C-alpha positions in Angstrom: 0.0 0.0 0.0 2.9 2.3 0.8 4.2 2.0 -2.8 0.8 3.0 -4.2 0.4 5.9 -1.8 1.5 8.6 -4.3 1.3 6.9 -7.7 -0.4 4.3 -9.8 2.0 1.3 -10.5 2.1 -1.6 -12.8 1.9 -5.1 -11.3 5.4 -5.7 -12.8 6.9 -2.7 -10.9 5.2 -3.7 -7.7 6.5 -7.3 -8.1 10.1 -6.1 -8.6 10.0 -3.6 -5.7 8.6 -6.2 -3.3 10.8 -9.1 -4.6 7.9 -11.5 -5.0 6.4 -13.3 -8.0 3.7 -11.7 -10.0 1.4 -14.6 -9.4 1.7 -14.4 -5.6 1.3 -10.6 -5.7 -1.7 -10.8 -8.0 -3.5 -12.9 -5.4 -3.0 -10.2 -2.7 -3.9 -7.4 -5.1 -7.1 -9.2 -6.0 -8.1 -9.4 -2.3 -7.4 -5.7 -1.8 -9.4 -4.9 -4.9 -12.3 -7.0 -3.8 -12.2 -5.1 -0.5 -12.4 -1.9 -2.6 -9.2 -0.6 -1.3 -7.5 -0.6 -4.7 -8.5 0.2 -8.2 -7.1 -1.4 -11.3 -7.0 -0.7 -15.0 -5.5 -2.7 -17.8 -3.2 -1.1 -20.4 -2.0 -3.6 -22.9 -1.0 -6.7 -21.1 -0.3 -5.1 -17.8 -2.6 -4.2 -14.9 -2.0 -0.9 -13.1 -3.1 -0.4 -9.5 -3.9 2.6 -7.4 -5.4 3.3 -4.0 -9.1 3.9 -3.9 -9.0 7.0 -1.7 -12.8 7.4 -1.2 -13.0 3.9 0.2 -10.2 4.7 2.6 -12.2 7.7 3.8 -15.2 5.3 4.4 -12.9 2.9 6.3 -11.4 5.7 8.4 -14.9 6.9 9.3 -16.0 3.4 10.2 -13.0 2.8 12.4 -13.5 6.2 14.2 -17.1 5.2 15.0 -16.0 1.8 16.1 -13.4 3.3 18.5 -15.9 5.8 19.7 -18.7 3.4 20.6 -16.9 0.1 21.3 -15.1 -0.2 24.5 -11.6 -1.5 24.0 -11.0 -4.4 26.3 -7.7 -4.4 28.3 -5.3 -7.2 27.6 -5.7 -10.1 29.9 -2.8 -10.4 32.4 -0.6 -13.3 31.5 -0.9 -16.3 33.8 2.7 -17.0 34.6 2.0 -20.5 35.9 1.3 -21.5 32.3 4.7 -20.4 31.1 
């Protein structure tokens, strides 16, 4: 996501920058696209990806409401007898 923060990138550029195969990367990009966090467009044989900023605004608003109305439970103390 950080690589796409400022510009649209081709899957080939993302693959090279991350050092992973295009097939593995395509799976993850598909999941992010299905979550509507990324947009894609095809140009020739390559797919180009960019962040779907309006969807991030929706996500940010949801998380703000979640934090506001949902009590965050404190972490349970570790039972040292189990260690």
